[in-house]
BALOBA-1460 file (C-alpha; in Angstrom, 3 decimals):
// residues 71
<rec num="1" residu="x" x="4.238" y="12.130" z="3.945"/>
<rec num="2" residu="x" x="4.712" y="10.506" z="0.306"/>
<rec num="3" residu="x" x="1.858" y="9.688" z="-1.897"/>
<rec num="4" residu="x" x="1.920" y="6.783" z="-3.812"/>
<rec num="5" residu="x" x="0.622" y="6.150" z="-7.267"/>
<rec num="6" residu="x" x="0.105" y="2.491" z="-9.022"/>
<rec num="7" residu="x" x="2.055" y="1.309" z="-12.109"/>
<rec num="8" residu="x" x="-0.036" y="0.999" z="-15.109"/>
<rec num="9" residu="x" x="1.181" y="-2.231" z="-16.483"/>
<rec num="10" residu="x" x="-0.433" y="-5.550" z="-17.362"/>
<rec num="11" residu="x" x="0.954" y="-7.935" z="-15.003"/>
<rec num="12" residu="x" x="-1.485" y="-10.071" z="-12.740"/>
<rec num="13" residu="x" x="-0.718" y="-10.543" z="-8.981"/>
<rec num="14" residu="x" x="-2.429" y="-12.487" z="-6.510"/>
<rec num="15" residu="x" x="-3.045" y="-10.285" z="-3.465"/>
<rec num="16" residu="x" x="-4.574" y="-11.152" z="0.068"/>
<rec num="17" residu="x" x="-6.969" y="-8.888" z="1.754"/>
<rec num="18" residu="x" x="-4.288" y="-6.507" z="2.818"/>
<rec num="19" residu="x" x="-2.527" y="-6.292" z="-0.313"/>
<rec num="20" residu="x" x="-5.576" y="-5.487" z="-2.083"/>
<rec num="21" residu="x" x="-6.392" y="-2.880" z="0.057"/>
<rec num="22" residu="x" x="-3.120" y="-1.105" z="0.028"/>
<rec num="23" residu="x" x="-2.827" y="-1.759" z="-3.837"/>
<rec num="24" residu="x" x="-6.531" y="0.166" z="-4.139"/>
<rec num="25" residu="x" x="-5.166" y="3.113" z="-2.166"/>
<rec num="26" residu="x" x="-1.773" y="3.624" z="-4.113"/>
<rec num="27" residu="x" x="-3.511" y="5.922" z="-6.549"/>
<rec num="28" residu="x" x="-1.709" y="9.124" z="-5.588"/>
<rec num="29" residu="x" x="-4.719" y="10.292" z="-3.567"/>
<rec num="30" residu="x" x="-3.474" y="8.908" z="-0.151"/>
<rec num="31" residu="x" x="-0.304" y="9.375" z="1.913"/>
<rec num="32" residu="x" x="1.633" y="6.237" z="3.568"/>
<rec num="33" residu="x" x="0.136" y="7.502" z="7.036"/>
<rec num="34" residu="x" x="-3.387" y="7.569" z="5.271"/>
<rec num="35" residu="x" x="-3.017" y="4.000" z="4.076"/>
<rec num="36" residu="x" x="-1.810" y="3.024" z="7.460"/>
<rec num="37" residu="x" x="-4.791" y="4.831" z="9.345"/>
<rec num="38" residu="x" x="-7.261" y="3.361" z="6.961"/>
<rec num="39" residu="x" x="-5.914" y="-0.167" z="7.222"/>
<rec num="40" residu="x" x="-6.260" y="0.058" z="10.982"/>
<rec num="41" residu="x" x="-9.702" y="1.187" z="10.613"/>
<rec num="42" residu="x" x="-10.704" y="-1.426" z="7.993"/>
<rec num="43" residu="x" x="-8.934" y="-4.402" z="9.603"/>
<rec num="44" residu="x" x="-8.481" y="-3.471" z="13.224"/>
<rec num="45" residu="x" x="-6.092" y="-5.229" z="15.496"/>
<rec num="46" residu="x" x="-5.741" y="-8.204" z="13.143"/>
<rec num="47" residu="x" x="-3.446" y="-5.640" z="10.825"/>
<rec num="48" residu="x" x="-1.084" y="-4.736" z="13.840"/>
<rec num="49" residu="x" x="1.891" y="-3.890" z="13.566"/>
<rec num="50" residu="x" x="0.107" y="-1.856" z="10.477"/>
<rec num="51" residu="x" x="2.828" y="0.651" z="9.820"/>
<rec num="52" residu="x" x="5.644" y="-1.895" z="9.806"/>
<rec num="53" residu="x" x="3.534" y="-4.362" z="7.763"/>
<rec num="54" residu="x" x="2.875" y="-1.671" z="5.143"/>
<rec num="55" residu="x" x="6.259" y="-0.338" z="4.812"/>
<rec num="56" residu="x" x="7.480" y="-3.915" z="4.111"/>
<rec num="57" residu="x" x="4.724" y="-4.427" z="1.526"/>
<rec num="58" residu="x" x="5.535" y="-0.797" z="-0.119"/>
<rec num="59" residu="x" x="9.230" y="-1.533" z="-0.341"/>
<rec num="60" residu="x" x="8.329" y="-4.724" z="-2.228"/>
<rec num="61" residu="x" x="6.158" y="-3.101" z="-4.576"/>
<rec num="62" residu="x" x="8.532" y="-0.108" z="-5.041"/>
<rec num="63" residu="x" x="11.519" y="-2.670" z="-5.423"/>
<rec num="64" residu="x" x="9.519" y="-4.421" z="-8.261"/>
<rec num="65" residu="x" x="8.991" y="-1.005" z="-9.907"/>
<rec num="66" residu="x" x="5.315" y="-1.533" z="-9.499"/>
<rec num="67" residu="x" x="4.680" y="1.864" z="-7.550"/>
<rec num="68" residu="x" x="6.606" y="4.871" z="-6.888"/>
<rec num="69" residu="x" x="6.725" y="7.722" z="-4.168"/>
<rec num="70" residu="x" x="5.727" y="11.100" z="-5.177"/>
<rec num="71" residu="x" x="6.605" y="14.136" z="-3.131"/>
């Protein structure tokens, strides 16, 4: 799995509880799988389908060059 790290820019964004949770964990210490598991633990069934939701959000962040994948 890939780890994620956050962009250190100065832009401000409004994030819901899921987005905030994901953003906090995009620090290079967690893989995509780790974040999905932690989301399931934190939010339970309301986050389902967690992996699909996570991937969509990560693609948005990557597309806006706010995060990038590390090998």
